[in-house]
C-alpha positions as CSV (number, residue, x, y, z in Angstrom):
1,X,0.1,-0.1,0.0
2,X,1.3,3.4,-1.0
3,X,1.9,5.9,2.0
4,X,-0.9,8.1,0.6
5,X,-3.2,5.3,0.6
6,X,-2.2,4.1,4.1
7,X,-3.0,7.6,5.5
8,X,-6.3,7.8,3.7
9,X,-7.4,4.4,5.0
10,X,-6.2,5.3,8.5
11,X,-8.1,8.5,8.6
12,X,-11.3,6.5,7.5
13,X,-10.8,3.8,10.1
14,X,-10.0,6.2,12.8
15,X,-13.2,8.1,12.3
16,X,-15.1,4.7,12.9
17,X,-12.8,3.3,15.8
18,X,-12.9,4.3,19.3
19,X,-9.7,4.1,21.4
20,X,-9.4,0.9,23.1
21,X,-8.9,2.1,26.7
22,X,-10.7,-0.6,28.7
23,X,-11.0,-0.4,32.5
24,X,-7.9,-1.6,34.1
25,X,-8.1,-5.3,35.3
26,X,-7.5,-5.9,39.1
27,X,-3.9,-5.9,39.7
28,X,-3.8,-8.6,42.2
29,X,-0.9,-11.0,42.3
30,X,0.6,-9.4,39.1
31,X,1.6,-6.4,41.1
32,X,3.4,-8.0,43.8
33,X,6.2,-8.7,41.4
34,X,6.7,-5.1,40.8
35,X,7.5,-2.2,43.1
36,X,4.7,-0.9,45.1
37,X,2.9,2.4,44.1
38,X,4.5,5.4,46.0
39,X,2.2,8.0,47.5
40,X,3.5,10.6,45.0
41,X,3.1,8.4,41.9
42,X,3.4,10.4,38.8
43,X,4.1,10.3,35.1
44,X,8.1,10.6,34.9
45,X,8.5,11.1,31.0
46,X,6.2,11.9,28.3
47,X,7.8,12.4,24.8
48,X,6.1,15.2,23.0
49,X,8.8,15.7,20.1
50,X,11.2,13.5,18.2
51,X,13.9,15.3,20.1
52,X,12.5,13.7,23.3
53,X,14.2,10.5,22.4
54,X,17.9,9.8,22.7
55,X,18.2,8.8,19.2
56,X,16.4,7.5,16.0
57,X,17.2,4.8,13.5
58,X,15.2,5.1,10.3
59,X,17.2,5.2,7.2
60,X,15.1,5.5,4.1
61,X,12.0,6.1,5.9
62,X,10.7,8.9,8.2
63,X,9.4,9.8,11.6
64,X,6.7,12.4,12.2
65,X,4.9,13.8,15.2
66,X,1.6,15.1,14.0
67,X,-2.1,15.4,14.8
68,X,-4.4,13.5,12.3
69,X,-7.4,15.4,13.5
70,X,-9.3,12.3,14.8
71,X,-9.6,13.6,18.4
72,X,-6.5,11.7,19.7
73,X,-4.1,14.6,19.4
74,X,-0.5,14.4,18.1
75,X,1.2,11.0,17.8
76,X,4.3,9.5,16.5
77,X,4.3,8.1,12.9
78,X,7.1,5.8,11.9
79,X,7.3,4.7,8.3
80,X,9.8,1.9,7.2
81,X,9.8,1.5,3.4
82,X,10.6,-1.5,1.2
83,X,14.2,-2.4,1.2
84,X,14.9,-1.5,4.9
85,X,14.8,-3.4,8.0
86,X,13.8,-0.8,10.6
87,X,12.4,2.5,11.8
88,X,12.8,3.1,15.5
89,X,12.9,5.7,18.2
90,X,14.8,4.9,21.3
91,X,16.0,5.9,24.7
92,X,15.2,9.2,26.3
93,X,17.0,12.7,26.2
94,X,16.2,13.4,29.7
95,X,15.9,10.0,31.6
96,X,19.0,8.0,32.9
97,X,17.9,4.3,33.1
98,X,19.3,2.5,36.2
99,X,19.6,-1.0,38.0
100,X,17.2,-2.0,40.7
101,X,14.5,0.3,39.6
102,X,11.0,-0.2,38.2
103,X,9.7,1.4,34.9
104,X,6.1,1.2,33.6
105,X,5.7,2.1,29.9
106,X,2.2,2.9,28.5
107,X,1.3,3.7,24.9
108,X,-1.4,3.0,22.3
109,X,0.0,1.3,19.2
110,X,-1.7,1.1,15.8
111,X,-0.1,-1.1,13.2
112,X,-1.2,-1.3,9.4
113,X,-0.1,-4.8,9.2
114,X,-0.4,-8.0,11.4
115,X,3.3,-8.6,10.9
116,X,5.2,-5.5,11.9
117,X,7.7,-7.6,13.7
118,X,9.7,-6.0,16.6
119,X,7.7,-3.1,18.0
120,X,9.5,-2.8,21.4
121,X,12.9,-3.8,22.8
122,X,14.5,-3.4,26.3
123,X,17.8,-3.1,24.5
124,X,21.1,-3.7,25.9
125,X,24.0,-1.2,25.4
126,X,27.2,-2.3,23.8
127,X,27.9,-5.0,21.3
128,X,29.5,-8.4,21.2
129,X,31.6,-9.1,24.2
130,X,30.2,-5.9,26.0
131,X,26.8,-7.6,26.5
132,X,25.5,-10.8,27.9
133,X,21.9,-10.1,26.6
134,X,21.2,-8.3,23.5
135,X,17.6,-7.6,24.5
136,X,16.3,-9.1,27.8
137,X,12.8,-8.1,26.8
138,X,11.5,-8.0,23.2
139,X,7.9,-7.6,21.8
140,X,6.7,-8.4,18.3
141,X,3.6,-8.1,16.3
142,X,4.1,-11.4,14.3
143,X,1.6,-13.3,12.0
144,X,-1.5,-11.8,13.7
145,X,-0.2,-12.2,17.2
146,X,1.4,-9.9,19.9
147,X,4.2,-11.9,21.3
148,X,6.6,-11.1,24.3
149,X,9.8,-13.0,25.3
150,X,12.4,-12.8,28.0
151,X,15.8,-13.5,26.4
152,X,18.2,-14.6,29.0
153,X,22.0,-15.0,28.7
154,X,23.2,-17.3,25.9
155,X,20.3,-15.9,23.6
156,X,17.8,-18.3,25.2
157,X,14.3,-17.1,24.1
158,X,11.5,-17.8,26.9
159,X,8.1,-17.0,25.7
160,X,6.0,-15.0,28.2
161,X,2.9,-14.5,26.1
162,X,1.3,-14.8,22.7
163,X,-2.0,-13.4,22.2
164,X,-4.2,-12.3,19.2
165,X,-3.4,-8.9,17.8
166,X,-5.9,-6.5,16.0
167,X,-4.3,-4.5,13.2
168,X,-5.7,-1.2,11.9
169,X,-7.0,-0.4,15.4
170,X,-5.8,1.3,18.6
171,X,-4.4,-1.1,21.1
172,X,-3.4,-0.1,24.6
173,X,0.0,-1.6,25.9
174,X,1.2,-1.2,29.5
175,X,4.6,-2.9,30.2
176,X,6.3,-3.0,33.6
177,X,10.0,-4.0,33.9
178,X,11.9,-4.1,37.3
179,X,15.6,-4.0,36.5
180,X,18.1,-6.4,38.0
181,X,21.6,-7.5,37.1
182,X,21.1,-10.7,39.1
183,X,17.8,-12.6,39.3
184,X,15.5,-10.0,40.9
185,X,14.0,-8.7,37.8
186,X,10.5,-9.1,36.5
187,X,8.1,-8.0,33.8
188,X,4.4,-7.8,33.2
189,X,2.4,-6.9,30.2
190,X,-1.1,-5.7,29.8
191,X,-3.0,-5.5,26.6
192,X,-6.2,-3.3,26.5
193,X,-6.5,-3.6,30.3
194,X,-5.9,-7.3,30.5
195,X,-2.9,-8.9,32.0
196,X,-1.6,-11.2,29.3
197,X,1.9,-12.2,30.6
198,X,4.3,-11.9,33.5
199,X,7.7,-13.3,34.5
200,X,9.8,-13.0,37.7
201,X,13.2,-14.1,38.8
202,X,14.9,-12.9,35.8
203,X,17.9,-10.8,34.8
204,X,16.8,-7.7,33.1
205,X,19.8,-5.3,33.4
206,X,22.9,-6.1,31.3
207,X,26.5,-5.1,31.8
208,X,26.3,-1.6,30.3
209,X,22.7,-1.0,31.1
210,X,19.6,-0.9,28.9
211,X,17.2,1.4,27.0
212,X,13.8,1.3,25.6
213,X,13.2,1.1,21.8
214,X,9.7,1.5,19.8
215,X,9.1,1.1,16.1
216,X,8.9,-1.7,13.4
217,X,12.0,-3.7,12.9
218,X,12.9,-7.1,11.3
219,X,14.9,-8.6,8.5
220,X,11.9,-10.7,7.5
221,X,9.8,-7.6,6.6
222,X,12.6,-5.9,4.4
223,X,10.7,-6.5,1.4
224,X,7.4,-4.8,2.5
225,X,6.5,-1.4,3.8
226,X,5.4,-1.1,7.5
227,X,3.8,1.7,9.3
228,X,3.2,2.1,13.0
229,X,1.6,4.9,15.0
230,X,2.5,5.4,18.6
231,X,0.1,7.4,20.7
232,X,0.2,8.8,24.4
233,X,3.6,7.3,25.2
234,X,4.6,7.8,28.8
235,X,6.6,6.3,31.7
236,X,6.2,6.2,35.4
237,X,7.1,4.0,38.3
238,X,3.6,2.2,38.6
239,X,1.1,1.0,36.2
240,X,-1.3,3.6,37.6
241,X,1.0,6.2,36.2
242,X,0.6,5.1,32.6
243,X,-2.9,3.7,32.6
């Protein structure tokens, strides 16, 4: 689909589609694996421009922050064209990520395909011998499913969840990561208000640290164009901060 057609289709679909913001499910046991909510819980980071990120990687494509006039306000649009593997925004220009901490990321994601491949990574800094885990946490939209893995040392992929994904629609994601360079880390993922996966007792902080990345990435989609829209992205210390 040409970019012009993608945008036209998006506007038509958005006019008919309400944002999927369901009432949060009871936190229950899932919250015991993450840091308890502080009394002064608040959003700590909300990117409102491309410069809000530490860097971008989108050779051949482009990244925009614009308002489509559908009532959702401005959002990030990442376009990966044919012949390229990725279009990503990464890190933060203001936040220093640290070990032994808890981060909750919340955002609404729209993909124009059910195979956008990697849409989020908790990516390790460094290369080769500088890292033990390339990406301790990685999330994909792959063949009609949203999939998340914990990737331990030695590149061992451990599936945490695989659930149906709705393309051409707003989907609310809430991801909590507790960082640990030992075995005290954890992760929990909510899709449209429902807990879909969690894992505890894991290593989520690599030798040189980690940073978040969002976009559309994968060598298997080099031959097709892919668009993703990221709305209302924010980070806090609790799920309530990003709900």
